[in-house]
C-alpha positions in Angstrom: 26.5 22.7 4.9 28.2 20.8 7.8 26.9 17.7 9.5 25.9 19.4 12.7 24.2 22.3 10.9 22.3 19.7 8.8 21.1 17.9 12.0 20.2 21.1 13.7 18.2 22.5 10.8 16.4 19.5 9.5 16.2 16.8 12.2 16.4 18.4 15.6 12.9 20.0 15.1 11.5 16.4 14.8 12.6 15.6 18.4 9.9 16.0 21.0 7.0 16.5 18.5 5.2 13.3 19.7 6.1 13.8 23.4 6.7 10.1 24.1 6.5 9.8 27.8 8.9 6.8 27.7 11.7 8.8 26.0 13.7 10.4 28.8 16.5 11.9 26.6 16.4 12.5 22.9 19.0 13.8 20.4 22.0 15.9 21.6 23.9 13.5 23.8 26.0 10.4 23.2 22.9 8.1 23.6 19.2 8.5 23.9 17.5 7.2 27.1 14.3 5.3 27.1 12.3 4.3 30.2 10.3 1.1 29.9 7.3 1.1 32.2 7.1 -1.6 34.9 5.4 -4.7 33.5 6.2 -3.8 29.9 8.8 -5.1 27.5 10.8 -3.3 24.8 10.3 -4.4 21.2 12.5 -3.0 18.5 13.2 -3.5 14.8 15.6 -2.1 12.3 15.2 -1.6 8.5 17.7 -0.4 5.9 16.5 1.1 2.6 19.0 1.6 -0.2 18.4 3.7 -3.3 17.9 1.6 -6.4 17.0 -1.5 -4.4 14.2 -0.5 -2.0 13.2 2.7 -3.8 13.8 4.1 -7.3 16.7 6.4 -8.0 15.6 10.0 -7.8 12.5 9.1 -5.8 10.5 12.0 -4.3 12.2 12.8 -1.0 9.0 13.7 0.8 7.5 10.4 -0.2 10.7 8.7 1.0 10.5 10.4 4.4 7.0 9.1 5.0 7.6 5.7 3.5 10.8 5.0 5.3 9.3 5.4 8.7 6.0 3.6 7.7 8.0 0.5 6.6 9.8 0.3 9.9 6.8 1.1 12.0 4.8 -1.7 10.3 7.0 -4.2 12.2 5.7 -2.7 15.5 2.1 -3.1 14.3 2.7 -6.8 13.6 3.9 -7.3 17.2 1.0 -5.4 18.7 3.4 -2.8 20.1 2.7 0.7 21.3 5.1 3.0 19.3 7.6 5.0 21.2 10.5 6.4 19.3 12.9 5.8 16.4 16.5 6.5 15.3 17.7 7.4 11.9 21.1 6.8 10.3 21.2 8.7 7.0 23.9 8.3 4.4 23.8 11.1 1.8 25.8 11.6 -1.5 25.5 15.3 -0.8 23.9 17.7 1.7 21.3 19.2 -0.6 19.1 21.7 1.3 16.2 21.2 -1.1 16.3 17.4 -0.8 16.7 17.6 3.0 13.8 20.0 3.4 11.4 17.7 1.5 12.7 14.5 3.2 12.4 15.9 6.7 8.9 17.2 5.9 7.7 13.8 5.0 9.5 12.2 7.9 8.0 14.7 10.3 4.5 14.1 9.1 5.0 10.3 9.5 6.5 10.8 13.0 3.4 12.7 14.2 1.0 10.3 12.5 2.5 7.2 13.9 3.4 8.6 17.4 7.1 7.9 16.9 9.5 10.5 18.3 13.0 10.9 16.8 15.4 9.8 19.5 18.7 10.3 17.7 20.8 9.0 14.8 23.8 9.6 12.6 24.6 11.2 9.3 27.5 10.4 6.9 28.4 10.7 3.2 28.0 8.0 0.7 25.3 6.3 -1.6 21.8 7.3 -0.4 20.9 4.8 2.4 18.5 5.1 5.3 18.5 2.9 8.4 15.7 3.3 10.9 15.3 1.5 14.2 11.9 1.7 15.8 11.1 1.1 19.4 7.8 0.1 21.0 6.4 -1.4 24.2 4.1 -4.3 24.9 2.8 -5.7 28.2 5.2 -8.4 29.4 4.4 -11.6 27.4 1.9 -9.7 25.3 3.7 -9.4 22.0 2.0 -11.2 19.0 4.6 -13.6 17.6 4.7 -15.5 14.3 4.9 -18.8 16.1 1.5 -19.0 17.8 -0.9 -20.1 14.9 -2.8 -23.3 15.7 -5.0 -25.7 13.7 -8.5 -24.3 13.0 -7.5 -20.7 13.5 -8.9 -18.3 10.9 -6.3 -16.8 8.5 -7.2 -13.1 8.1 -5.8 -10.0 6.4 -6.5 -6.3 6.9 -7.4 -3.9 4.2 -7.0 -4.7 0.5 -3.9 -6.1 -1.2 -2.0 -5.6 -4.4 -2.2 -1.9 -4.8 1.5 -1.1 -4.0 2.6 -3.8 -6.4 0.3 -2.5 -9.2 1.7 1.0 -8.5 5.1 0.1 -9.8 3.9 0.4 -13.4 2.8 4.0 -12.9 5.6 5.6 -10.9 6.6 7.7 -13.9 3.0 8.6 -14.9 2.8 12.3 -15.7 -1.0 12.6 -15.4 -2.2 9.4 -13.6 -5.8 8.4 -13.9 -8.0 8.3 -10.7 -7.3 4.5 -10.4 -3.6 5.0 -11.0 -3.5 7.7 -8.4 -5.3 5.4 -5.9 -2.6 2.7 -6.2 0.2 5.2 -6.2 -1.0 6.6 -2.9 -0.7 3.1 -1.4 2.9 2.9 -2.6 4.0 6.4 -1.6 2.1 6.7 1.7 1.6 3.2 3.3 -0.1 3.4 6.7 1.2 0.8 9.3 -1.8 -0.8 11.1 -0.5 0.2 14.6 -3.9 0.6 16.2 -5.2 -2.7 14.8 -2.1 -4.5 16.0 -2.5 -3.2 19.5 -6.2 -4.1 19.5 -5.3 -7.7 18.6 -3.1 -8.2 21.7 -4.4 -11.3 23.5 -6.8 -12.1 20.6 -4.6 -13.0 17.6 -2.5 -16.1 17.9 0.1 -15.0 15.3 0.7 -12.0 13.1 3.1 -10.6 10.4 3.1 -7.5 8.3 2.7 -8.0 4.6 5.9 -6.6 3.1 7.1 -9.4 0.8 3.6 -10.5 -0.4 0.8 -12.4 1.3 1.9 -15.9 0.3 5.5 -15.4 1.3 4.7 -13.7 4.6 1.9 -16.1 5.6 4.5 -18.8 4.8 6.7 -17.3 7.5 3.9 -17.7 10.1 3.2 -21.3 9.0 6.9 -22.2 9.1 7.4 -20.7 12.6 4.2 -22.3 13.9 4.7 -25.7 12.3 1.4 -25.7 10.5 -0.2 -25.3 7.1 -3.0 -23.2 5.7 -5.9 -23.6 3.3 -6.9 -20.4 1.5 -9.9 -19.4 -0.5 -8.6 -17.2 -3.4 -12.1 -15.8 -3.8 -12.0 -14.3 -0.3 -8.7 -12.4 -0.8 -9.6 -8.7 -0.7 -8.6 -6.9 -3.9 -9.3 -3.3 -4.5 -11.6 -2.3 -7.3 -8.9 0.1 -8.6 -6.5 -2.7 -9.2 -9.1 -4.9 -10.7 -10.0 -2.2 -13.2 -6.4 -1.5 -14.0 -5.1 -5.0 -14.3 -8.1 -7.3 -14.7 -9.3 -9.7 -12.0 -6.7 -12.5 -12.6 -3.7 -10.2 -12.5 -5.2 -8.3 -9.5 -5.4 -11.6 -7.6 -1.8 -12.5 -8.4 -0.6 -9.1 -7.2 -2.7 -9.5 -4.0 -1.0 -12.9 -3.4 2.5 -12.2 -4.5 3.3 -8.4 -4.6 4.7 -6.8 -1.5 4.8 -3.3 0.1 1.1 -3.2 1.2 2.1 -3.2 4.9 -1.3 -4.7 5.9 -1.4 -7.4 8.6 -1.8 -11.1 8.1 -3.1 -12.6 11.4 -4.2 -15.9 12.7 -7.3 -15.6 15.0 -8.7 -18.6 17.0 -12.2 -19.4 16.0 -13.3 -18.8 19.6 -11.8 -15.4 19.7 -13.3 -14.2 16.4 -16.7 -13.4 17.9 -15.0 -11.6 20.8 -13.3 -9.1 18.5 -14.7 -5.6 18.8 -16.7 -4.6 15.8 -14.1 -1.9 15.1 -11.5 -4.6 14.8 -13.5 -7.3 13.0 -14.6 -4.9 10.3 -10.9 -4.3 9.4 -10.2 -8.0 8.8 -11.2 -10.4 6.1 -11.2 -14.2 6.7 -9.4 -15.8 3.7 -8.8 -19.3 5.0 -7.9 -21.4 8.0 -4.9 -23.0 9.6 -4.6 -26.7 9.0 -2.2 -29.5 10.1 0.8 -30.2 7.9 2.8 -27.6 6.1 2.6 -25.2 3.2 -0.4 -23.5 1.6 -3.3 -25.2 -0.3 -6.2 -23.8 -2.2 -4.0 -21.6 -4.3 -2.6 -23.0 -7.5 1.2 -23.2 -7.5 1.5 -21.4 -4.1 5.2 -20.8 -3.4 6.8 -22.0 -0.2 7.8 -19.5 2.5 10.5 -17.2 1.2 10.2 -13.6 0.4 12.7 -11.1 -0.9 16.3 -12.2 -0.6 18.9 -9.4 -0.9 21.5 -11.9 -2.0 19.4 -14.2 -4.1 15.9 -14.2 -5.4 12.3 -15.0 -4.4 
């Protein structure tokens, strides 16, 4: 199968399925055209996923289609952005129709679920690698940055943490138990908190998505904001499935250090907390507060800001 037939058969059908009003021209020309509404700003982010580093060799292509877009879209959620479109650069060792059918199916489901329309991309031959750039919009000056946290803000997280990290032990399970299946679902099909991020515009002082682990990603907020944080480990939300599988101590470690949950970690001023709509407040758990100084206290041997380093280590 040639490159252009590959694109026509598996990826052209993804264009237009979310009907993004801001996307004037999608695939088929030399460039896509995006219109940014007056008073809005364009936000964009790019992620590259490499087989064997970011996902296991031989990983289910339908899971990969969903997961690759979810990982990229989570950055839009952290900024409070309205999703618009994405591009895909796909490097393939071979043009396998079966693999492409499953991959494009997962990508299509994610595209519809997240409201991100395929705007274009590129295909080439080589080791399996995916690069996705996502575009979104925010009102001018309305993006939620990492650098806005201030002393006495609440430190909050959405959802529960640690499931994706726990799932790594069960990726090869033939007949996973109910709890194992629950954590595997969080790994295979993460859901970026796009609606929550948009709802936090003007209310959260800082935000980041949890990709490298809570402590590492919160550390990025603290470093950018020039503050520290005091956490209550008893308040960190851990799912009952992880606790049953791993025990409470290991479940807490995974919640603090494991990545790939793609929940949000946000700082919310105390005065804004009571102003949050119930639909927003119920998605967040207060796990501590922002304090003067630097680093994280309340957690024994808390690491400094870091995260995954492709050319080093955590």
